[in-house]
C-alpha positions as MATLAB code, in Angstrom:
seq = 'MSEQFWRGKRVLVTGHTGFKGGWLCLWLQQLGAEVTGYALEAPTQPSLFEAARVAEGMTSIIGDIRDLDHLARVFSETAPEIVIHMAAQPLVRLSYKEPVQTYSTNVMGTVHLLEAVRRTPSVRAVVNVTSDKCYENREWVWGYRETEPMGGFDPYSNSKGCAELVTDAFRNSYFHPDHYAEHRVAVGSGRAGNVIGGGDWAGDRLIPDMMRALSTGTPVQIRNPHAIRPWQHVLEPLSGYLRLAEKLYTEGPAFVGGWNFGPNDSDTQPVQWIVEHLVARWGDGAAWQRDSAPQPHEATYLKLDCSKAKSLLGWTPRWTLSEAIDHIVEWHQAFLRNADMRPLTLSQINAYQTK';
ca = [
      23.736    6.153    8.033;
      26.721    7.336    6.071;
      26.259   10.849    4.711;
      29.255   10.216    2.485;
      27.503    7.203    0.956;
      24.187    8.953    0.306;
      25.528   12.271   -0.978;
      24.668   12.522   -4.672;
      23.011    9.089   -4.881;
      19.999    8.993   -7.197;
      17.165    7.571   -5.109;
      13.602    6.909   -6.218;
      11.009    6.626   -3.440;
       7.484    5.482   -4.215;
       4.809    6.668   -1.815;
       6.706    9.859   -0.985;
       3.527   11.830   -0.264;
       2.556    9.443    2.540;
       3.499    9.591    6.202;
       6.498    7.231    6.149;
       7.514    8.354    2.673;
       7.567   12.004    3.705;
       9.820   11.363    6.690;
      12.121    9.210    4.536;
      12.436   11.830    1.797;
      13.294   14.560    4.297;
      15.970   12.316    5.777;
      17.401   11.532    2.333;
      17.449   15.245    1.503;
      19.328   15.918    4.741;
      21.852   13.228    3.733;
      22.431   14.918    0.365;
      20.756   12.387   -1.931;
      19.110   13.347   -5.229;
      15.562   12.241   -4.471;
      12.720   11.554   -6.887;
       9.298   10.669   -5.512;
       6.486    8.851   -7.301;
       3.065    8.709   -5.662;
      -0.541    9.792   -5.709;
      -1.446   13.134   -4.175;
      -1.043   13.319   -0.396;
      -3.591   10.859    1.042;
      -4.829   13.096    3.875;
      -5.584   16.720    4.547;
      -3.572   17.948    6.379;
      -0.509   15.855    5.579;
       3.131   15.660    6.595;
       4.036   16.088    2.927;
       2.457   19.556    2.824;
       3.045   20.611    6.436;
       6.797   19.910    6.283;
       7.123   21.075    2.661;
       8.723   17.780    1.655;
       8.612   18.572   -2.071;
      10.946   21.570   -1.700;
      14.105   19.483   -1.684;
      13.291   16.833   -4.284;
      11.606   16.026   -7.577;
       7.986   15.121   -6.858;
       6.073   13.207   -9.540;
       2.375   12.468   -9.117;
       1.556    9.051  -10.505;
      -0.194    5.772   -9.769;
       1.912    2.697   -8.988;
      -0.727    0.719  -10.907;
       0.237    2.581  -14.116;
       3.204    0.556  -15.361;
       3.838    2.635  -18.495;
       4.099    5.904  -16.566;
       6.184    4.336  -13.819;
       8.593    2.795  -16.328;
       9.018    6.174  -18.077;
       9.884    7.823  -14.771;
      12.478    5.135  -14.096;
      13.969    5.608  -17.548;
      14.097    9.403  -17.238;
      15.539    9.551  -13.695;
      17.882    6.507  -13.847;
      17.769    5.741  -10.109;
      20.553    3.811   -8.418;
      18.522    2.945   -5.315;
      14.778    2.294   -5.163;
      12.733    2.264   -1.941;
       9.186    1.091   -2.558;
       6.658    2.426   -0.035;
       3.569    3.146   -2.156;
       0.723    1.119   -0.679;
      -2.811    0.974    0.616;
      -1.688    0.795    4.270;
      -4.892    0.421    6.313;
      -6.378   -2.836    7.626;
      -9.928   -1.565    8.087;
     -10.021    0.115    4.665;
      -8.915   -3.164    3.105;
     -12.173   -4.749    4.261;
     -14.106   -2.035    2.411;
     -11.835   -1.832   -0.652;
     -10.216   -5.253   -1.228;
      -9.726   -4.777   -4.983;
      -7.952   -1.450   -4.503;
      -5.850   -3.002   -1.746;
      -4.694   -5.958   -3.831;
      -4.219   -3.980   -7.037;
      -2.055   -1.424   -5.228;
      -0.118   -3.673   -2.868;
       0.336   -6.705   -5.114;
       0.235   -5.479   -8.715;
       1.914   -2.252   -7.636;
       4.834   -4.353   -6.432;
       4.835   -6.294   -9.722;
       4.978   -3.007  -11.643;
       7.750   -1.645   -9.436;
       9.938   -4.703   -9.909;
       9.220   -4.820  -13.636;
      10.326   -1.171  -13.898;
      13.502   -2.126  -12.035;
      14.054   -5.000  -14.465;
      13.911   -2.538  -17.375;
      16.269    0.021  -15.793;
      19.996   -0.813  -15.929;
      21.013    1.935  -13.481;
      19.314    0.294  -10.466;
      21.651   -1.446   -8.015;
      19.588   -1.796   -4.823;
      15.867   -2.220   -4.102;
      14.139   -2.155   -0.721;
      10.510   -3.240   -0.870;
       8.726   -2.068    2.293;
       5.965   -4.461    3.327;
       4.723   -5.016    6.888;
       5.014   -7.170    9.989;
       1.488   -8.272    9.104;
       2.824  -10.233    6.116;
       3.351  -13.213    8.433;
       0.776  -15.886    9.141;
      -0.322  -14.662   12.569;
      -0.595  -17.471   15.096;
      -1.247  -15.174   18.069;
       1.757  -16.602   19.905;
       4.116  -14.886   22.349;
       7.299  -15.343   20.279;
       8.550  -12.839   17.748;
       8.175  -13.769   14.088;
      11.402  -14.446   12.241;
      12.070  -13.713    8.577;
      11.732  -17.415    7.721;
       8.160  -17.718    9.047;
       5.459  -18.466    6.438;
       3.576  -15.620    4.812;
      -0.137  -15.280    5.503;
      -2.641  -12.655    6.583;
      -6.248  -12.851    7.817;
      -7.538   -9.603    6.301;
      -7.046   -8.303    2.739;
      -4.368   -5.800    3.794;
      -2.238   -8.316    5.696;
      -2.694  -10.933    3.015;
      -1.761   -8.467    0.266;
       1.505   -7.757    2.072;
       2.230  -11.476    2.274;
       1.515  -11.667   -1.462;
       3.870   -8.724   -2.091;
       6.626  -10.636   -0.311;
       5.986  -13.684   -2.502;
       6.088  -11.471   -5.616;
       9.421  -10.063   -4.451;
      10.806  -13.570   -3.978;
       9.606  -14.604   -7.435;
      11.252  -11.622   -9.161;
      14.439  -12.087   -7.150;
      14.633  -15.784   -8.056;
      13.706  -15.241  -11.697;
      15.558  -12.044  -12.615;
      17.825  -10.943   -9.746;
      19.100  -14.219   -8.359;
      22.056  -13.785   -5.996;
      23.963  -16.530   -7.797;
      23.933  -14.428  -10.980;
      24.645  -11.070   -9.349;
      27.695  -10.462  -11.543;
      25.372  -10.424  -14.565;
      22.413   -8.324  -13.372;
      24.049   -6.318  -10.507;
      20.733   -5.831   -8.667;
      20.209   -6.712   -4.984;
      16.621   -6.880   -3.711;
      15.593   -6.848   -0.056;
      12.375   -6.272    1.840;
      11.736   -4.438    5.090;
       9.050   -5.613    7.501;
       8.257   -3.090   10.217;
       5.861   -2.951   13.111;
       3.326   -0.271   13.926;
       5.007    3.061   13.212;
       4.036    6.246   14.989;
       5.241    9.807   14.651;
       4.333   13.406   14.004;
       2.384   14.213   10.862;
       0.281   11.059   10.560;
      -3.376   11.849    9.881;
      -4.477    8.495    8.422;
      -7.957    7.265    9.300;
      -8.615    4.312   11.626;
      -5.126    4.406   13.111;
      -4.443    4.859   16.811;
      -2.139    7.886   16.991;
      -3.880    9.930   14.251;
      -7.255    9.210   15.875;
      -5.839   10.376   19.189;
      -4.327   13.527   17.681;
      -7.652   14.472   16.078;
      -9.496   14.000   19.358;
      -6.916   15.733   21.540;
      -6.656   18.738   19.224;
     -10.415   19.300   19.582;
     -10.627   18.529   23.295;
     -12.812   15.435   22.900;
     -12.212   12.037   24.588;
     -10.219    9.530   22.527;
     -12.262    6.494   21.424;
     -10.245    3.240   21.729;
     -11.392    0.091   19.899;
      -9.193   -2.605   21.394;
      -7.204   -1.483   24.452;
      -5.660   -4.929   25.055;
      -4.232   -5.453   21.555;
      -0.437   -5.650   21.658;
       1.543   -4.046   18.874;
       5.261   -3.486   18.147;
       5.086    0.291   18.503;
       8.056    2.312   17.231;
       8.778    5.821   16.047;
       8.772    6.074   12.267;
      12.487    6.923   12.219;
      13.360    3.485   13.637;
      12.359    1.372   10.618;
      13.425    4.130    8.214;
      16.929    3.913    9.643;
      16.750    0.171    8.996;
      15.648    0.637    5.386;
      18.470    3.103    4.762;
      21.047    0.838    6.353;
      19.732   -2.116    4.345;
      19.856   -0.092    1.107;
      23.494    0.813    1.781;
      24.397   -2.845    2.316;
      22.488   -4.002   -0.757;
      24.294   -1.378   -2.834;
      27.795   -2.020   -1.494;
      27.728   -5.752   -0.729;
      24.917   -7.097   -2.889;
      23.945  -10.764   -2.505;
      24.947  -11.074    1.159;
      22.016   -8.861    2.197;
      19.135   -9.861   -0.080;
      15.906  -11.218    1.430;
      13.561  -10.144    4.197;
      14.494   -8.068    7.254;
      12.468   -7.313   10.386;
      12.649   -3.876   12.014;
      10.771   -3.661   15.291;
      11.104   -2.273   18.816;
      12.787   -3.827   21.783;
      10.581   -6.216   23.774;
      10.042   -3.610   26.485;
       8.271   -1.375   23.951;
       5.875   -4.028   22.656;
       2.928   -2.686   24.616;
      -0.886   -2.910   24.609;
      -2.911   -0.080   23.133;
      -4.049    1.020   26.596;
      -0.443    1.642   27.708;
       0.331    3.982   24.846;
      -3.023    5.759   25.162;
      -2.550    6.465   28.869;
       1.009    7.696   28.389;
       0.151    9.935   25.448;
      -2.885   11.433   27.205;
      -0.756   12.191   30.275;
       1.989   13.746   28.150;
      -0.520   15.900   26.224;
      -2.063   17.339   29.400;
      -4.858   19.933   29.180;
      -7.496   17.541   30.573;
      -7.085   14.928   27.821;
      -9.052   11.687   28.342;
      -9.994    8.424   26.608;
     -12.827    5.894   26.639;
     -13.621    2.449   25.222;
     -15.433    2.292   21.868;
     -18.029   -0.454   22.351;
     -19.211   -0.593   18.707;
     -18.663   -3.899   16.811;
     -15.280   -4.006   15.060;
     -13.838   -6.149   12.231;
     -11.162   -8.714   13.072;
      -7.705   -7.416   13.913;
      -4.825   -9.426   15.341;
      -4.497   -9.059   19.114;
      -0.829  -10.028   19.420;
       2.049   -9.489   17.032;
       5.773   -9.224   17.736;
       8.878   -9.324   15.543;
      12.217  -11.007   16.138;
      14.796   -8.485   14.916;
      17.901  -10.498   15.765;
      18.941  -10.698   12.128;
      18.964   -6.916   11.598;
      20.707   -6.314   14.921;
      23.386   -8.910   14.223;
      24.065   -8.465   10.503;
      23.127   -4.820    9.850;
      24.221   -3.439   13.192;
      20.762   -1.868   13.500;
      19.096   -1.283   16.834;
      16.250    0.970   18.060;
      17.416    4.296   19.499;
      14.314    5.855   21.031;
      12.206    4.261   23.733;
       8.454    4.302   23.313;
       8.232    7.069   25.905;
      10.707    9.165   23.902;
       8.704    8.505   20.738;
       5.551    9.767   22.448;
       7.390   12.902   23.599;
       8.429   13.687   20.007;
       4.903   13.060   18.683;
       3.382   15.448   21.210;
       6.072   18.028   20.455;
       5.363   17.763   16.719;
       1.579   18.023   16.896;
       1.449   20.748   19.500;
       3.872   22.761   17.356;
       1.613   22.165   14.350;
      -1.374   23.475   16.291;
       0.667   26.617   17.055;
       1.239   27.089   13.294;
       4.989   26.526   13.652;
       7.211   25.968   10.611;
       7.130   22.168   10.480;
       9.925   21.540    7.989;
      12.792   22.655   10.282;
      11.116   21.050   13.291;
      10.803   17.720   11.468;
      14.413   17.908   10.299;
      15.480   18.729   13.862;
      13.797   15.549   15.111;
      15.641   13.550   12.434;
      18.897   15.135   13.571;
      18.101   14.404   17.239;
      17.504   10.749   16.334;
      20.752   10.482   14.369;
      22.868   12.055   17.080;
      21.505   10.095   20.038;
];
């Protein structure tokens, strides 16, 4: 990332109170951007947003992405140049319980975001963050490319496929690359794998569930130890989103469309691998066991082909999965010691940048 590029840029981030949004906003602050966040209150207690005092270096606005009028006013008042859309209902299992909330947030929230962009002449680049689960999952061994069809078995995955289709429709209708000289807006989407990192306390997610168990000395309950996921530290896809935003801003039409950001093949591991490594790294008698209760459907195999981002954006993962686990353990054990988490989080961002 170019600090010179980001210094002074007006950036609006939706979902800034969430796990990924909090890390992104801290990184943007470190780069010198003028950051405005728009989101609901922090979704968990505790949260990275509060623990790392994310709001200290930005303008934080509490609002619902489903409220178009409020969102459009915020756009008008802050005149962002770059928009990174991360507000979402991000959990597969919750989507089974709350499908209406999931679709209204992930689909209509995206409609509202892009409509606000359409009304705001200052915007030059938009990155809509969706998910690797937007693809029609065929449970095959090959990585999914950006041209694969959208799909999704569960409401969450399907809503992310729908959000990608919405993005395509707005891009074709209002921000078409062929007419870039007229509208001057470049729209891309980022599709990342399973992100992990310090400060994630979401429910029904592997690393947060492990952190809760380990911090109380109880065995970790694992639902599906053989499921394979594209694990990566949260800073990996965030670096991709930032790099993509730079390219959309500076080079426009050449970089519109979807982009995959996932780990190297060696870090696409089953749940059991990451559990055993994290338990060993934590120490202090940590253990895990299989949860035998019936579970809703979740994909067992999912991998991304990131050749496009590596070739055209010059993006590549920096931390191995083992290094990611080391930084997660460092973060959460520091939190349990009541350390000041803002400088520690910023130090991890700096360590990632300088590797």
